[in-house]
KEKEPA-501355 format. One line per field, with one value per residue: residue in one letter; y, z, x of N, C-alpha, C in turn; chain. Coordinates in nm, 4 decimals. Example, Ala and Ser with C-alpha at 12.3 -4.5 7.8 and 13.67 -1.06 7.14 Angstrom:
BEGIN
aa	[a; s];
n.v	[-0.5690; -0.2250];
n.w	[0.7800; 0.7080];
n.u	[1.3190; 1.2850];
ca.v	[-0.4500; -0.1060];
ca.w	[0.7800; 0.7140];
ca.u	[1.2300; 1.3670];
c.v	[-0.3300; 0.0030];
c.w	[0.7800; 0.7870];
c.u	[1.3200; 1.2900];
ch	[A; A];
! end
This chain:
BEGIN
aa	[m; s; l; q; d; d; l; s; a; v; r; r; n; l; d; e; l; t; r; k; v; e; q; l; e; q; q; a; r; r; q; k; p; g; p; a; a; a; p; d; p; s; r; m; v; t; i; p; d; t; p; y; d; n; a; l; w; t; d; t; d; d; e; g; l; g; a; r; d; r; r; a; p];
n.v	[1.2971; 1.3766; 1.6435; 1.5499; 1.2107; 1.2159; 1.2901; 1.0570; 0.8529; 0.8772; 0.8546; 0.5917; 0.4152; 0.5120; 0.3888; 0.0843; 0.0575; 0.1216; -0.0861; -0.3163; -0.2426; -0.2675; -0.5931; -0.6684; -0.5466; -0.6923; -0.9557; -0.9318; -0.9405; -1.1593; -1.3542; -1.5163; -1.3623; -1.4255; -1.5634; -1.4002; -1.4437; -1.6626; -1.5089; -1.6845; -1.8781; -1.9889; -1.8168; -1.5837; -1.3471; -1.3913; -1.0671; -0.9594; -0.8236; -0.6983; -0.4373; -0.3269; -0.4012; -0.0565; -0.0703; -0.1180; 0.1654; 0.3254; 0.5700; 0.6688; 0.8272; 1.0562; 1.0790; 1.2761; 1.4514; 1.5628; 1.4551; 1.3928; 1.5177; 1.7372; 2.0632; 2.2341; 2.4564];
n.w	[2.9630; 3.1870; 3.1247; 3.2565; 3.2655; 2.9856; 2.9529; 3.1055; 2.9749; 2.7287; 2.7658; 2.8905; 2.6758; 2.5376; 2.6760; 2.6542; 2.2847; 2.3872; 2.4864; 2.2822; 2.0909; 2.1488; 2.1915; 1.9258; 1.8390; 2.0141; 1.8542; 1.5852; 1.6395; 1.7911; 1.5302; 1.2934; 0.9807; 0.7363; 0.4013; 0.0950; 0.0154; -0.3346; -0.6138; -0.6600; -0.9356; -1.0670; -0.9855; -1.1994; -1.4422; -1.7938; -2.0100; -2.3160; -2.5766; -2.8278; -2.9261; -2.8688; -2.9689; -3.1846; -3.2124; -2.9128; -2.7705; -2.9021; -2.8164; -2.5255; -2.3302; -2.2797; -1.9936; -1.7904; -1.9588; -2.1120; -2.2843; -2.6602; -2.8073; -2.7939; -2.6696; -2.3659; -2.1483];
n.u	[-1.9299; -1.5543; -1.3177; -1.1052; -1.1422; -1.1558; -0.8794; -0.7396; -0.8357; -0.7673; -0.4849; -0.4440; -0.4951; -0.2739; -0.0694; -0.1208; -0.1127; 0.2040; 0.2509; 0.2056; 0.3531; 0.6165; 0.5947; 0.5799; 0.7664; 0.9704; 0.8931; 0.9748; 1.2426; 1.3276; 1.2470; 1.4394; 1.6463; 1.5644; 1.7043; 1.6100; 1.3090; 1.2464; 1.0614; 0.7867; 0.7740; 0.4987; 0.3859; 0.4250; 0.3776; 0.3964; 0.5070; 0.4931; 0.6983; 0.6224; 0.4162; 0.1265; -0.2150; -0.3400; -0.5981; -0.6989; -0.6722; -0.8743; -1.1249; -1.0912; -0.9232; -0.6534; -0.5277; -0.4843; -0.4837; -0.7239; -0.9917; -0.9178; -1.0867; -1.0559; -1.0728; -0.7557; -0.8485];
ca.v	[1.2394; 1.4715; 1.6459; 1.4035; 1.0937; 1.1464; 1.2092; 0.9040; 0.6922; 0.8462; 0.8071; 0.4022; 0.3763; 0.4931; 0.2597; -0.0112; 0.1138; 0.1224; -0.2311; -0.3963; -0.1910; -0.3705; -0.7087; -0.6732; -0.5331; -0.8282; -1.0799; -0.9302; -0.9729; -1.3094; -1.4166; -1.5003; -1.3383; -1.5581; -1.5203; -1.3353; -1.4990; -1.6125; -1.5297; -1.7916; -1.8879; -2.0569; -1.6649; -1.4909; -1.3107; -1.2788; -0.9916; -0.9166; -0.7061; -0.6313; -0.3166; -0.3308; -0.3520; 0.0383; -0.0789; -0.1042; 0.2735; 0.4168; 0.6120; 0.6807; 0.9935; 1.0949; 1.1271; 1.4431; 1.5811; 1.5468; 1.3956; 1.4068; 1.6185; 1.9199; 2.2232; 2.2763; 2.5810];
ca.w	[3.0277; 3.2290; 3.0242; 3.2841; 3.1777; 2.8545; 2.9426; 3.1124; 2.8453; 2.5856; 2.8360; 2.8928; 2.5081; 2.5090; 2.7340; 2.5810; 2.1966; 2.3863; 2.4725; 2.1466; 1.9853; 2.2308; 2.2040; 1.8170; 1.8019; 2.0539; 1.7770; 1.4880; 1.7117; 1.7577; 1.3897; 1.2414; 0.9272; 0.6200; 0.2719; 0.0991; -0.0223; -0.4264; -0.6334; -0.6844; -1.0628; -1.1469; -1.0680; -1.2756; -1.5414; -1.8969; -2.0619; -2.4781; -2.5936; -2.9111; -2.9409; -2.8185; -3.0889; -3.1554; -3.1289; -2.7537; -2.7450; -2.9209; -2.7682; -2.4884; -2.3052; -2.2101; -1.8452; -1.7259; -2.1101; -2.1700; -2.4786; -2.7669; -2.9104; -2.6901; -2.5360; -2.2349; -2.1274];
ca.u	[-1.7432; -1.4553; -1.1902; -0.9922; -1.2018; -1.1110; -0.7295; -0.6951; -0.9045; -0.6277; -0.2927; -0.4744; -0.4710; -0.1316; 0.0483; -0.1610; 0.0106; 0.4014; 0.2614; 0.1500; 0.4501; 0.7196; 0.6058; 0.5862; 0.9904; 1.0270; 0.8229; 1.0610; 1.3877; 1.3176; 1.2256; 1.5343; 1.6717; 1.6871; 1.6839; 1.5281; 1.2196; 1.2246; 0.9762; 0.6875; 0.7330; 0.4232; 0.2315; 0.4391; 0.3434; 0.5467; 0.4329; 0.5596; 0.7960; 0.4994; 0.3478; -0.0227; -0.2798; -0.4127; -0.7190; -0.7447; -0.6910; -0.9643; -1.2762; -1.0347; -0.8777; -0.5003; -0.5169; -0.4664; -0.4852; -0.8586; -1.0186; -0.8394; -1.1001; -1.1567; -0.8771; -0.7446; -0.8635];
c.v	[1.3392; 1.4977; 1.4990; 1.3013; 1.0974; 1.1752; 1.1240; 0.7839; 0.7403; 0.8000; 0.6090; 0.3858; 0.3871; 0.4398; 0.1336; -0.0078; 0.0153; -0.0624; -0.3203; -0.3475; -0.2750; -0.4878; -0.7124; -0.6611; -0.6367; -0.9382; -1.0114; -0.9772; -1.0371; -1.3951; -1.4057; -1.4918; -1.3604; -1.4956; -1.4554; -1.4644; -1.4910; -1.6232; -1.6819; -1.8090; -1.9116; -1.8943; -1.5638; -1.5107; -1.2806; -1.1903; -1.0099; -0.8093; -0.6726; -0.5751; -0.4024; -0.3432; -0.1740; -0.0039; -0.0618; 0.0224; 0.3865; 0.4790; 0.6204; 0.7681; 0.9812; 1.1289; 1.2449; 1.5744; 1.6071; 1.4607; 1.5202; 1.5065; 1.7670; 1.9788; 2.2213; 2.4137; 2.7034];
c.w	[3.0542; 3.1084; 3.1320; 3.3117; 3.0833; 2.8342; 2.9767; 3.0367; 2.7563; 2.6638; 2.8576; 2.7387; 2.4958; 2.5193; 2.6655; 2.4632; 2.2500; 2.3930; 2.3692; 2.1080; 2.0068; 2.1833; 2.0200; 1.8448; 1.8678; 1.9151; 1.6754; 1.5106; 1.7333; 1.6382; 1.3376; 1.1103; 0.8310; 0.4809; 0.2216; -0.0362; -0.2764; -0.4442; -0.7066; -0.8434; -1.1134; -1.0874; -1.0758; -1.4253; -1.6599; -1.9692; -2.1811; -2.4927; -2.7724; -2.8697; -2.9558; -2.9326; -3.0593; -3.1474; -3.0574; -2.7410; -2.7760; -2.8844; -2.6099; -2.4223; -2.2734; -2.0817; -1.8130; -1.8572; -2.1330; -2.2898; -2.5723; -2.8660; -2.8787; -2.6357; -2.4400; -2.2377; -2.0971];
c.u	[-1.6738; -1.3965; -1.1302; -0.9986; -1.1257; -0.9243; -0.7060; -0.7452; -0.7670; -0.4649; -0.3626; -0.4577; -0.3342; -0.0290; -0.0011; -0.1174; 0.1416; 0.3322; 0.3194; 0.2783; 0.5532; 0.7234; 0.5876; 0.7055; 1.0159; 1.0122; 0.9500; 1.2494; 1.4392; 1.3368; 1.4449; 1.5643; 1.6586; 1.6130; 1.6002; 1.4236; 1.2485; 1.0692; 0.8838; 0.6483; 0.6121; 0.2665; 0.3286; 0.4068; 0.4270; 0.4631; 0.5131; 0.5830; 0.6682; 0.4219; 0.1715; -0.1253; -0.3765; -0.4870; -0.7617; -0.7219; -0.8146; -1.0528; -1.1901; -0.9594; -0.7908; -0.4873; -0.4518; -0.4730; -0.6101; -0.8576; -0.9782; -0.8463; -1.1551; -0.9999; -0.9032; -0.8179; -0.7602];
ch	[A; A; A; A; A; A; A; A; A; A; A; A; A; A; A; A; A; A; A; A; A; A; A; A; A; A; A; A; A; A; A; A; A; A; A; A; A; A; A; A; A; A; A; A; A; A; A; A; A; A; A; A; A; A; A; A; A; A; A; A; A; A; A; A; A; A; A; A; A; A; A; A; A];
! end
């Protein structure tokens, strides 16, 4: 392809992108803004306030700090 062909293809793609964005903007304007959707209680997860068992953290590294038994350079 020549440079002119490439430029023409880019222009066509940009024009198509512009049309698609305009269509999406029109669709967004047509939709009526409703109240914010309330969270579905059946999908909510309860996280307890009790501390986690320390056994869960054995043999783990502190992210960004390296291994516990080694020193940073």
